[in-house]
N, C-alpha and C positions, 0 to 999 in steps of 0.2 A: 504493500500500500504506500502510495506517494504522500509525503508530508506537503501540504499546501498552505499551511499557516498555523497560527496558535491563537488561543483565546487571550485577548488583552484584558478586557473587563466584562463582567456579567451584570445584568440589570433585570429587575422586575418592577412592575408598576401596579401596586395594590389597587389603585383606583384609576380606571381608564381616563387618560388625558391629564392626570396630575403628575407631579414630579416623581421620579423613580428612586429605587433603592439600589445601591451598588452592593453586590454579593461576592464573597470569596468563593463560594460553591453554591450550586443550584441543582435541584433534582429536575431533570427534563423528563416529563411524563407524556403520555399520549395527548392529554389536554393542553400541554404547554409547560412552561416553567412553573414550578410549584409556587402558588400564591400570586401568580401574575394576572393582573386585570380581573380579579374575582369580584370587584365592584365596578359599577358604572352608574352614571346619572342618566335617567331616561327623561325625555322631553316630549310633551304633548304636541309640540310644533314640528317635531322631526318626522321623517317618513316611517312607515311601518317596516320597511326593509332595513332601515338603519335608524333605530329609535333613540339614538344617544345624543346627549348634550355634551359637546367636547370643546377643545380649543378653537375649533372652527367657528363656534358660536360665541365663545368668551375666551379671548386670548389670555386673560389673567389667570385662567384655570391652571395653566402650566406652572404657576408660582405657588400653588397649594401643594404641600408636601404630605403624602400619605405613608404611614408606617403601621405595621402590625403591632397591636398592643402587647402581644405575647410573642416576641420574635423567636425565642427558643423553640416554641411549639410549631413555628412555621418554617423552620430550617429544612425539614424533610418530612415525608410521610411518617406517621408515628410507628408503623410496623415495618419500615423499610428493611431493616436488618433481617428480621424474621422471614419476610417474603423472599428476599434474595437467597436466603439459606435453603429454600425449598427447590431451587433450581431456576434455570432461565425461563422467562415468560410469565412469572407470577406478578400480577399487578397489585401494588400495595394499596392500602386504604388511604383516603384523603382526610384532612382535618375535619373536625366537627365544627358546627356553627359558632360555638363559643370561642374556639381557637382563632377564628377568622376575624375577630374584632379589629377594627382599624380606627386610628386617630388621625386627624388631619390638622396640620399647622397652616393657618392662613398667612397671607403675606404680611400681616401686621403682628404675627407672633402668637395669636390666640389659638388654642388647641381645642378642637371640637370632635366629638364622635362622628363617624361618617353618616350616622343616621340622625344627627341632630338637625331639627328643622332650621335652625339659624344658619347652618352651612348652606342649605339650598337658597335661603334668602340672600346670602352674600354672593353666591354664584350668579344669581339672576341680575345683580346690579350691573348695569352697562350692556346687558344683552338686549336684543330686540324684544318687543312686546310679544306676548302669546306663549311664552315658555312656562308651562306648569311642570315642575320638576319632581322626580321621585328617585329613590335609590333601588338599583337592581343588585342582587347578590347571587353568585353562581359558583359551582365547584369547578367549572372549566374556565379557561381564559376567554374573556369577552373581547377577543381580538377582531380586527376588521376582516381579515381573510384567513390567515393560517396561524397555527399556534406558536410558531417559533420563528424569530427573525435574526438574520445575520447582516452585519454591515462592516465594511473594512475601513481601517484607519486611512488607507491609501485613497479610497474613494472620497472620504471627507476632505483629505488634503487636496486632491485634484479639484474638487468643487470650490474650495477656498481660493485656490490659485486662479481658477477661471473667473471667479467673481471679484477677486481682489479684496475679499473680506474674510476674516477668520471665523469660520462657522462652528468649529468644535464638532463634537459627535452627538451631544445630547438632544439636539433638535430632531434627530432621525429616530429616536425612541426604539432602538433595537434591543433585543435580549442579549445578544453577544456582539461585542466589537472585536474584530479580527485583524491581526497583523499578518498580511499575506507574504508568503515566501517569495512570490514573484516581484513584490514591491510596486506593482502597477495598479493604478486606480481602476475600478470597475471590473477587475479580473474575477471577482466572485460570480459574475454573470456566467462564467464558463462552467460553473457547477450545476447549473439548471439541468435537471434530468439525471443527475448523478446522486450518489449516496456518500455521506461523510461519516466517519467515526470520529467522535470527539472524546479524547481521553481514553480510558481503558475499556469502556463499555458502550456508552450512549451512541446511537446512530440516528441520523436524520436524512430524509430524502429531500433534496432541494427541488421545490416544485415550480417556482415562478420567480421572475424578477419582480421587485416590489414596486407596484404603481403608486406614485406619489400624489399628494394633494396639498391643500393650503397649510397643513400642519407643519411642513418643513420650512415654511416662510417665517414661522414664529420663533422669536428668540426665547429660549426657555428661562432666561433670567429676568427679562422685562415683559414678556408677553406681546411685544410689538412685532409687527409684520414687516418683512422685506420681500415684496412680491417678486423681485428679480431672481430670488433663489429658485422658485418654481418655474419661472420663465426659462432659466438656463437649463434646468433638468429636462423640461419639455422639449426645448429646441435642440439640444445637443445629445440627449441621452434617452430619447424615446419616452420621457415622462417617468422613468424608473431609476431607482438607486437602492442598492442592497438587494437581498434575496429573502424569500419566504421558504420555510421548511415545515415538514411534518415529521414528528418523532416516530421512528419505526422500531427502535430498541430503547427502552427506558434506562436511565442511569444518571448518576451524579457527574456533573461536569464542573471543572474548576478553572479559575484564572490561571493562565500559563499552560493549560492542556494543549497538546498538539492536535491538529486537525488533519486527518488522512482521507484521501480518496479511496473508497471501496469499489473495486472494479467488478465485484461479483456479489450476489446476495449471500449473506452469511446464513448458515444452517443452524437452527436452534430447535430444541425439543420443547414442545408446548404441552400443557395439560388442560383438559377441559373438565371442569368440576360441576 
């Protein structure tokens, strides 16, 4: 298997469209990164197909920081060790609802529970009329398209050079930021249709280039938009940056893990109970 990069940093976003948490290790399960986007804000003004209230509606939402109230309980599934000891293919249990409690720090420093009505009142401020907001909670990641996303440091650097503005990586809201062995921006596009092993066990199938929208125009520190970011991605890169993945072998991944191309499907023994 060819080494094509390594994991630079890992991230999860407990509440969709709010600031993320950097992790040293993360469990990559079939629904996505453990604890990623398990909450979202629903809006009555959004479409039925995409019912969420996000930074597209309220750029300042990116400045709200969401963290799990009990971080030790959300480090990994509670029976992960026992499930893995039974052999390959056993899916561990996920956290109970009490373990999924999230607190949100507002831009002014106030800390509110994610289900506090005052939080919804704050989020509505500055948004267009008609948004009646409510909180959604889910055991799976409430991602836009696929459960796991990769983005290379080289792609972020190339876009920064093209725009003449330092973009950083956080505006792209990926689960894993990758340092490519090739050193070339947008080379992660070559993985589409391939399978990657990350670290010792986890494997993902790279399904798509990541189609981008207004979200990447928003500065994660200020919430202010720079429309030129999206115009550049649309004009020169087909409207995509980074790649989407589906997890096909669950496992823990860590910062610093090597990423290898898998040129064949691995054979595992499964159990049906």
